[in-house]
C-alpha positions in Angstrom: -58.3 8.4 62.9 -54.9 7.5 61.5 -52.7 10.4 60.5 -50.3 8.4 58.4 -50.1 7.0 54.9 -51.3 3.4 54.3 -48.9 0.8 53.0 -50.2 1.3 49.5 -49.8 5.0 49.8 -46.3 4.6 51.1 -45.5 2.3 48.1 -46.8 5.0 45.7 -44.7 7.6 47.5 -41.6 5.5 47.3 -42.1 4.8 43.6 -42.7 8.5 43.0 -39.4 9.3 44.7 -37.5 6.7 42.6 -39.0 8.1 39.4 -38.2 11.8 40.3 -34.7 11.0 41.5 -34.1 9.4 38.1 -35.9 11.9 36.0 -35.6 15.2 37.9 -32.1 15.8 39.1 -31.2 19.4 40.0 -29.4 19.7 36.6 -32.9 19.6 34.9 -34.1 22.3 37.3 -31.1 24.4 36.4 -31.8 23.8 32.8 -35.0 25.7 33.1 -33.5 28.3 35.4 -30.6 29.1 33.0 -32.7 29.2 29.8 -34.8 32.3 29.4 -36.7 30.6 26.6 -37.9 27.7 28.8 -40.7 28.3 31.3 -41.0 24.6 32.4 -39.5 21.2 31.6 -41.8 19.9 28.8 -40.2 16.4 28.8 -40.7 16.0 32.5 -44.3 17.2 32.2 -45.1 14.5 29.6 -43.3 11.9 31.8 -45.4 12.9 34.8 -48.6 12.7 32.8 -47.6 9.3 31.5 -47.3 8.2 35.2 -50.9 9.2 35.7 -50.2 11.7 38.4 -52.1 14.5 36.8 -55.3 12.5 37.1 -54.5 11.0 40.6 -57.6 12.6 42.2 -59.7 12.8 39.0 -62.5 10.3 38.8 -62.1 7.3 36.5 -65.1 8.3 34.4 -63.2 11.4 33.5 -60.0 9.7 32.6 -58.3 9.9 35.9 -57.0 7.3 38.4 -59.7 8.0 41.0 -57.3 7.3 43.8 -58.1 10.3 46.1 -56.5 13.3 47.7 -54.2 11.5 50.2 -52.4 9.8 47.3 -52.1 13.2 45.6 -50.6 14.6 48.8 -48.0 11.8 48.7 -47.0 12.7 45.2 -47.0 16.4 46.0 -44.4 15.8 48.8 -42.1 14.1 46.4 -42.5 16.9 43.8 -41.5 19.4 46.5 -38.3 17.4 47.3 -37.0 17.9 43.8 -38.4 21.4 43.2 -39.9 20.0 40.0 -40.0 22.8 37.3 -43.5 21.9 36.0 -46.9 23.6 36.4 -48.3 20.8 38.5 -49.8 22.9 41.3 -51.5 25.4 38.9 -53.0 22.6 36.8 -53.9 20.0 39.4 -54.4 21.8 42.7 -56.3 24.8 41.2 -57.8 24.2 37.7 -58.7 20.5 38.2 -60.1 21.1 41.7 -62.1 24.1 40.6 -63.7 22.1 37.7 -64.4 19.1 40.0 -66.0 21.3 42.6 -68.2 23.5 40.4 -67.9 22.5 36.8 -70.9 21.5 34.8 -71.1 18.0 33.3 -70.0 19.4 30.0 -67.1 21.3 31.5 -65.9 18.2 33.4 -66.2 16.0 30.3 -64.2 18.5 28.3 -61.4 19.5 30.7 -60.8 16.7 33.2 -59.7 14.0 30.6 -57.4 16.5 29.0 -55.9 17.6 32.3 -55.3 13.9 33.3 -53.6 13.3 29.9 -51.3 16.3 30.3 -52.9 18.1 27.3 -54.0 21.2 29.3 -52.0 23.5 31.6 -54.0 25.5 34.0 -53.7 28.7 36.0 -55.6 30.7 38.6 -56.0 34.4 37.7 -57.4 36.3 40.8 -54.9 39.0 41.8 -55.0 42.4 40.2 -51.9 43.8 41.7 -50.7 44.3 45.3 -53.2 43.5 48.1 -56.1 41.1 48.4 -58.9 41.3 45.9 -62.3 42.2 47.5 -65.8 42.7 46.0 -65.1 46.5 46.2 -61.7 46.3 44.4 -62.5 43.7 41.8 -62.1 45.4 38.4 -62.3 42.5 36.0 -65.8 42.2 34.6 -67.9 39.8 32.5 -70.7 41.2 30.2 -72.6 38.9 27.9 -70.2 36.0 28.3 -67.2 38.3 27.4 -64.5 39.0 30.0 -62.3 42.1 30.2 -59.7 43.2 32.7 -56.1 42.7 33.8 -54.7 40.0 36.1 -51.2 40.2 37.6 -49.3 38.2 38.6 -50.6 34.9 37.3 -48.4 31.9 38.1 -47.8 29.8 35.0 -49.9 32.3 33.0 -47.3 32.3 30.2 -47.8 28.7 29.4 -51.3 28.0 30.6 -54.0 26.9 28.2 -57.0 27.5 30.5 -57.4 30.0 33.4 -59.8 30.1 36.2 -60.5 33.9 36.5 -62.2 35.8 39.3 -64.4 38.5 37.8 -67.6 40.4 38.5 -70.8 39.7 36.5 -73.7 42.0 37.0 -72.0 43.3 40.2 -71.7 39.7 41.6 -68.3 37.9 41.9 -67.9 34.7 40.0 -65.3 32.3 38.7 -64.9 31.8 35.0 -63.1 29.5 32.7 -61.2 31.3 29.9 -59.3 29.7 27.0 -56.0 31.6 27.0 -55.2 30.5 23.5 -58.4 32.1 22.2 -59.3 35.6 21.1 -59.1 38.6 23.4 -56.2 37.4 25.5 -52.7 39.0 25.7 -49.8 37.8 27.8 -46.7 39.6 29.2 -44.0 37.6 30.9 -42.9 38.7 34.3 -39.6 38.1 36.0 -39.8 36.5 39.4 -37.5 35.2 42.1 -38.1 31.7 40.9 -37.9 31.5 37.1 -38.6 27.7 37.2 -42.2 28.7 37.9 -43.5 31.0 35.2 -45.5 34.1 35.9 -47.3 36.6 33.6 -49.6 39.6 33.3 -52.8 38.6 31.5 -54.9 41.3 29.7 -58.4 40.3 28.6 -60.5 42.2 26.2 -63.9 40.6 25.4 -62.5 37.1 25.9 -65.1 34.3 25.8 -65.8 33.1 29.4 -67.8 30.2 30.9 -69.0 30.6 34.5 -68.1 27.9 37.1 -70.9 27.3 39.5 -73.8 29.7 40.3 -73.8 33.4 39.9 -72.4 35.3 42.9 -70.5 32.3 44.3 -67.0 33.6 43.2 -65.4 34.3 46.5 -67.0 31.3 48.3 -66.0 28.9 45.6 -62.5 30.4 45.4 -62.0 29.9 49.1 -63.0 26.2 48.7 -60.5 25.8 45.9 -57.7 27.6 47.9 -58.4 25.4 50.9 -57.7 22.3 48.8 -54.7 23.8 47.2 -53.3 24.9 50.6 -53.3 21.4 51.9 -51.7 20.0 48.7 -49.1 22.7 48.6 -48.2 22.2 52.2 -47.0 18.7 51.3 -44.8 20.2 48.6 -43.4 22.6 51.2 -42.8 19.7 53.6 -41.0 17.8 50.9 -38.8 20.8 50.1 -38.1 21.5 53.8 -37.1 17.9 54.5 -34.7 18.0 51.6 -33.2 21.2 52.9 -32.6 19.5 56.3 -31.0 16.5 54.6 -28.7 18.7 52.5 -27.6 20.7 55.6 -27.0 17.5 57.6 -25.0 15.8 54.8 -22.8 18.9 54.4 -22.3 19.3 58.2 -21.1 15.7 58.5 -18.5 16.0 55.8 -17.3 19.6 56.2 -14.3 20.0 58.6 -13.3 23.2 60.5 -10.5 23.3 63.0 -10.0 19.6 62.8 -13.6 18.7 63.5 -16.7 18.1 61.4 -18.9 21.1 61.8 -21.8 18.9 62.8 -20.0 18.5 66.2 -20.4 22.2 67.0 -23.3 23.2 69.1 -24.4 26.1 66.8 -24.8 23.7 63.9 -26.6 21.2 66.0 -29.1 23.9 67.1 -29.7 24.9 63.5 -30.5 21.3 62.5 -32.6 20.7 65.5 -34.7 23.9 64.9 -35.2 22.9 61.3 -36.3 19.4 62.4 -38.9 20.8 64.9 -40.4 23.2 62.4 -40.5 20.4 59.7 -42.3 18.0 62.1 -44.8 20.7 63.1 -45.5 21.4 59.4 -45.9 17.7 58.7 -48.4 17.3 61.6 -50.5 20.1 60.2 -50.3 18.8 56.7 -51.4 15.3 57.7 -54.4 16.8 59.6 -55.2 18.8 56.4 -55.0 15.7 54.3 -57.5 13.9 56.5 -59.9 16.9 56.4 -59.5 17.2 52.6 -60.0 13.5 51.9 -63.1 13.2 54.1 -64.4 16.7 53.2 -64.6 17.4 57.0 -66.1 20.6 58.3 -62.6 21.3 59.9 -61.1 21.7 56.4 -60.9 25.5 56.3 -59.1 25.6 59.7 -56.9 22.6 58.9 -56.0 24.1 55.5 -55.0 27.4 57.0 -52.9 25.8 59.7 -51.2 23.6 57.1 -50.5 26.5 54.9 -49.0 28.6 57.6 -46.8 25.9 59.1 -45.7 24.7 55.7 -44.7 28.1 54.5 -42.8 28.9 57.7 -41.0 25.5 57.8 -39.8 25.6 54.2 -38.7 29.3 54.4 -36.8 28.6 57.6 -35.2 25.4 56.3 -34.1 27.0 53.1 -32.4 29.9 54.9 -30.7 27.6 57.5 -29.6 25.3 54.8 -27.7 28.2 53.2 -26.3 29.2 56.6 -25.1 25.7 57.3 -23.2 25.6 54.0 -21.5 28.9 55.0 -20.0 31.1 52.3 -20.3 28.3 49.7 -24.1 28.2 50.3 -24.5 31.6 48.6 -22.7 30.6 45.4 -24.4 29.7 42.2 -22.8 26.3 42.1 -24.6 25.1 45.1 -28.3 23.9 44.9 -29.3 25.7 48.1 -30.7 28.7 46.2 -33.1 26.5 44.2 -34.9 25.7 47.4 -34.7 29.2 48.7 -36.3 30.5 45.6 -39.0 27.8 45.6 -39.8 28.4 49.3 -40.6 32.1 48.5 -42.6 31.2 45.4 -44.8 28.7 47.2 -45.3 30.9 50.2 -46.9 33.6 47.9 -48.5 31.5 45.2 -52.0 31.3 46.7 -51.7 34.2 49.2 -49.1 35.1 51.7 -48.9 33.5 55.2 -50.2 36.8 56.6 -53.5 36.3 54.7 -53.8 32.7 55.9 -53.2 33.7 59.5 -56.1 36.2 59.2 -58.3 33.4 57.7 -57.4 31.0 60.5 -58.2 33.6 63.1 -61.6 34.3 61.4 -62.4 30.6 61.2 -61.6 30.2 64.9 -63.7 33.2 65.9 -66.7 31.9 64.0 -66.3 28.5 65.5 -66.1 29.8 69.0 -69.1 32.1 68.5 -71.2 29.2 67.2 
């Protein structure tokens, strides 16, 4: 097996970097951050859709490019480098993957072409407050095709058109598609550490819902969706962590203290070296996850958990050390370090905290060893 991108995939990755460097400078990220009325960059969203990235892994018969998940991983890494202020993860990693995994032919024909064209923004609504949702604590219910309950927080819930909602139907957990622009849905915006990624409280009252997959498959299906999202998100985290290392290195080579560049001091060298080691560990796990995802290997649950854990830790560590390397100026609003610090925290919590994924990894390892 070859844990590296092919020449064609490297070309795609390079073109994605050129496009994002030209179309998503940090000034555009700040434009969303500083404007309370903007939840995402609509112009960038349309431009990304025009590139075909939203349909990268969607089959051609449903309006996508049909390239595969490894190509999507390459794009995800570049989006992470620029902390793109668009709902790419919620729409592509969660909604599209859920529909491709368990959607009916009618659901696929309806949603996938619109996702690929950038006409639909998605969200995953599973949490109901602090703590993991279990069959015993799941309060959102579906009766007669009508969904009622409260989900909080929902990433990109303020701007999403369609949500994948975890709910109980007849005492059995299931995943359901809900039109957030339809009847029975109320939204309340939430303030988060990273305002470039919207979040909301969604209240449902007899909202029409369509089930994904068979009855009672809710948690099993959600785990499969989250495994795919974990791998893809780990590449975003790798991209962000690498950019943090680059920023720290560039500043250390131009900043002088006591007549020497600070990069010549051992303390700074150690910071940069530690960032590099964690980044490379995260990249190794992400590549393994990409292989497992693209081949639908049995190792995917373990590979996804490892990629999620390593990616979260690398990006969080790199974002902190980047600020420290910049010293006092790193804490100021004028520097871009905080954009990555905010995104590192947001991504580490978006589909479950690292603690949850560590527990999942241990559970998978125990089951494998017991087999």
